[in-house]
N, C-alpha and C positions, 0 to 999 in steps of 0.2 A: 226206879220210878215205875209204879204200877200202871201197866197199859190201860186197865179198865178205868182207873181214876183219872188218868190223863185224858182218855177219850171222853169221859164225862165232862171234864172241865172245858175241853175244846168245843164240844157240842153246845154247852151252855154259853160260852163266849160267842160262838157263831150265831146262835139264836138271838142273843141280845143285840148283836149288830144287824142281823137281818130284819129285826123288828123296827129298826130305825129307817124310815124312807130316806133315800139319798139319790134321787134321780137328777141327772144333769148337774146343774150348779147348786142344787138344794142339798148341800152337804155339811152345813154348819154343825148340826146336832151330832152327826156321826164322827166328825172331827173331835168334838168335845168328848165323846166316848173313848176315842183312841187316846187322847191326851190323858184321860183319867186312868186308862189301862196300862200306861207306861210304868215300869217298876222304878223304885228309887235307884238313883245312880245313872239314869238315862239323861244325858245332857241334850236338851233341845237346842240345836245350833241354827235352825231356820224354821220359822212358822209364819208363813205369809202367802197370800195369793193362791189359796187352795192347795197348799202342800205343807207337809210337816216332815222335818228331817231331824232325827235323834241319833246320837252316837253313844256307844258304851266302850269303855277301856281306853287305853292311852293312845295318843296320837302317833307314837313311834311305830306301832304295829301296822301291818298291811290291813287296809280297810275292805271288808266285804259288806255290801249293802243288800238288804232284802227290800224289794220294791212291790208295793201293792196299791191298787186303786180303790178308793172308797165309794165311788159312784156306781150306779147300776142303770140298766135300761128300764123303761117304765114297767110297772107290775101289772098283771091282769086285774080286772075290776074286782074280782072275788079273792084278791090276795089275802092269805091268812097264814102267816109264818107259824110253823109248828114243829114239834118233835114227832118223828115217825119212827118208833123203836130206836134204832141206833143211827138215825139220820136227822138232819135238819132240812126241812122243805120250805122254800120261799125264795123270792127274788133276791139274787145276789149270793145265795148259799154257795154255788159253785164258782161264780164269777163276780166277786171273789172274796166275799166276807169270811168264808172258811179259812182262806189264806191269811187274812188279817188276824184272825184268832191265833193261828199258828205263829205268826210273827210276834205277837204280844207275849205268847207263852214262852217262846224261845228267848225273848229279852229277859224274862224273869229267871230263866234257867242258865243263862250264859255266864260262864266263868272259867278260868283256867285254860284259855285258848291262846294260841300264837297269832290269832287274828282279832282285830277290832271289829265290832259288829255295829253296823248302821241300819237304821230302819227308815224307809222313805214311804210315806203315805201321800198319795196324790188324788186330787179330784179331776173331773172333766175328761177322764180317759175315754169314756164312751162317746164323747163328742168329737167333731173333726179336729185334726192335729193343729189347726190354726188356733184352737182354744186350749191347747195343752197347758196344764199346770206344771208338768215336769220340765219342759224346756226352760221356762223362766227360773226355776230352781237351779237347774244346771248352769244357767248364765250367772246366777248369783254366787253359787257355792264352789269355791276352789277345792274344798275338801271332798265334795262329792265327785267332782271331775277327776280327782286323783285316786278314786277307788280302784283296788286291784281286780275286783270282779263284782258284778251286780247279778243277783238272782231275782228274776221277775216271776212272781208266784201266780202267773196266769194258769188257767185250767189245762193240765197236761195229763191227768190221771196218773201222776207220779212217774211219768217218763221224763227224761232229760231231752228237751226239744231245743235245737240250736238254730240260730238265725231267725229270720221271719220274712214273710213276703212283703214286697212293696204293694201299695194300695192306691191305684190311680182311678179317679172318678171323673167322668166327662159328660157334659151336656151336648148331645148331638141333635142338630136341627136339619131337617130335610124340607126344602121349599118346592112348591109347585105353583099352580095358578087356578083360582077358583072358577067354577062354572056350574051350570045346571046339570044334574046327574042324567037327565035325558039327552043331553048333548055333550058328552064328556070330551069329544074331540076339540071343543072350544077352550078346554082347560088343560091342566097338567096335574094329574092326581099325585099329591105328595105321599099318600099312603102307598101307592104302587111303587113310587120311587124308593120309599123307605124299605119296602120288601126286598128290592134289589140291593140297596146299599147296606142294609143290616142283616140280610139273610145269610151272607157269607160268615158272619160271626156265629150264627146258630150251628153252622156246619164245621166250624173251626175245631180241629182236634185238640185235646189236652196236650201241652208240650212239656215233656219231662226234661228237667235241667239238673245235671249232676254238679253239686258244689261240695267239695271236700268229701266226696263219697256219699253224700246225702242227696236224695232225689226230691227236688221241689217240683210241683206241678203247676205250670202257668196256665191260667184260665181267663177267658174273656166272656162276660155275660151282659146281656141287656136286662136290666133290673126294673125299668119302668118305661112305658111308652104311652103317648097321648096324641091324638089327632082327630080332626073332623069336627064340624059344627052342627050338622043336621043330616038327616037321612037322604035328602035330595040335593046335597051340595057336594061337588067335587072338592076335596080338601086341598087347601093351599099350604098347609103347614103341619109337620109332624115333629114332635120333640121326644127324644128318648134319653135315658140315662144308661151309660155304659160303665161297667166296673171291670178293671183289669188288675189281676193279681200276678205280680212278676217276681222272678227269682232274685236272690241276693247278689248274683253276679252281674246284674244290670243296674244302671243308674236311672234316676227319674227321667233324665233327658232322653235316654235310650228308649224307655218305656213310652214316652210321649211320641217319639218318632215312630215306634212300632205301631201304635194305635193310629197314627196318621196314615201309615201305609195301608192298614186294614180298612180304613174308612175314606180312602182317597177317591171319592166319587164327585162328579159335578153336582152342584147345588146342595152340597152337604157342608155344613160348618161344624167344627168341633171346638168346644170351649172346655178347657181343663178347669174343673171346679175344686179339685183337691188331688194332691199327689204325695202321699206319705212314703218316704223312702224305705227300702228294705233294710233288714238288720243283717250284718255279716255273721258268718259261722265262726265262732270264737273257739274252735276246737284245739288250737295250739297253746292256749293259756294253761299253765300247769295246774292252776286251781280248778279248772274244769275237769281235768283228770282226777284230781283229788275228790271232787264232788261226785263224779261218776263212780269211783271206787267206794265211796262212803255208803252207797246203797245198791251197788251192782246194778246200776240203772240202765234200762233200755235207752238207746240214743236214736233220735229220729229228727227230721226237719220240722220246723214250725210252719204249718200250712195255713198261716193267717198273719195278720199284722199285730205286733205287740210293741210296748215301750222299749224293747231291746233296740229298736231302730233309733229312737231318740237318744238313748244312752250312747250308742255307737257314734252318733253325730258329734259327741263331745269327747270321744276317745276312750270311753269306758266299755271294756269287754262285758258282755251280758249274755245270759242264757235264760231259758224258761223252765220252771219246775214248780208245779203246784198240785194241791190235793183235788181240785175240782175236775170232774170228768167233762170234756168238751161237749159230749152229746147232751148234757143237761144245761149248758150255758145258754141263757136267754130263753129257755123253754118254760112253758107254763108250770111244769112240775119240777122246776129246778131244785136240786138237792145236793147234799154232800154227806158222806157217812163218816162215822167215827174212825173206822179202820183206815180210811184214806188220810184223814187229818193226822192220826198218830204216825202213819208211815212218813208223811212229809216232815213232821217234827223230828222223828228219829233220824232220818237221813240228814237233815240239815244240822242236827246236833252233832252227829258223828263227823260230818264235814268240818264243822267249826273246831272240833276237838282233834281232828287229824287222824281219826280211826276209820278203818275199812269195815265193810259189811262182813258179818261172821260167815 
């Protein structure tokens, strides 16, 4: 297979997909494009509720599934998807329509393997986990739950990234008592209280956590804060949003307890608004070793949340490997290049065929 021709096909597939807006739940048209891109011989075993699951080859073979999400975050107002030499530039190019192009191209090239190939396309991944389209699919599909390995094609710049961080989001409210700003002693300044209650988070060091020889970095951040009603009023209320990314060796309950310890101040209430669990490090699965050898891949931890966690909830070992570069994900100049797309295709094809990197 000529790498230049392959790269051109992958770029054109990617550009076609990037040109289709698919923000949030608005994914019907891009799903139509994915369906039409499936090669003959692909059996669609589930197509409902914002997800599509197609399988090739016989059921007796161990099943490897490639997982990609079709939705994107909102595009800039001047969004103009385009080719830029050997790259596609536009929202979703890196995260992760370039990966969808690779999945469809692999389905067309897949034959003669000791593994069955499954393709999972899901929507609503960029939304909170409570709106996940993957979880209902896993609930419905025994075949998917029985997969030997899932490869989630999130942006990794073609490194093999194992596990994923848990993602806890909390609404933190600090209360005081209103008064005139000329007589602050008659009130209780909620902003001053918030400085004390939340200031410790700003000084909190990054905590490195070793899981199976991979170092995940636990971080707590205040991502939004709002308080006060007027320049001459002592504020009685401050509301902040706190985001806690925690390592795969901690449960969601342990993460909530940890955040409670950090914010254990009087007149502070913590409401958990979301807590997506971490994904385990599936380093002992022999197919992960086979995948690593197929491309002589660099192995590192996934310092973010991905659908690896949802798959693990249903007993499916999963890893992250994709052509997108994380530095371009969600950026206004989001892009993916032909070399990266071809590299992912080649690694996954060798993996499916059971051959190692030269």
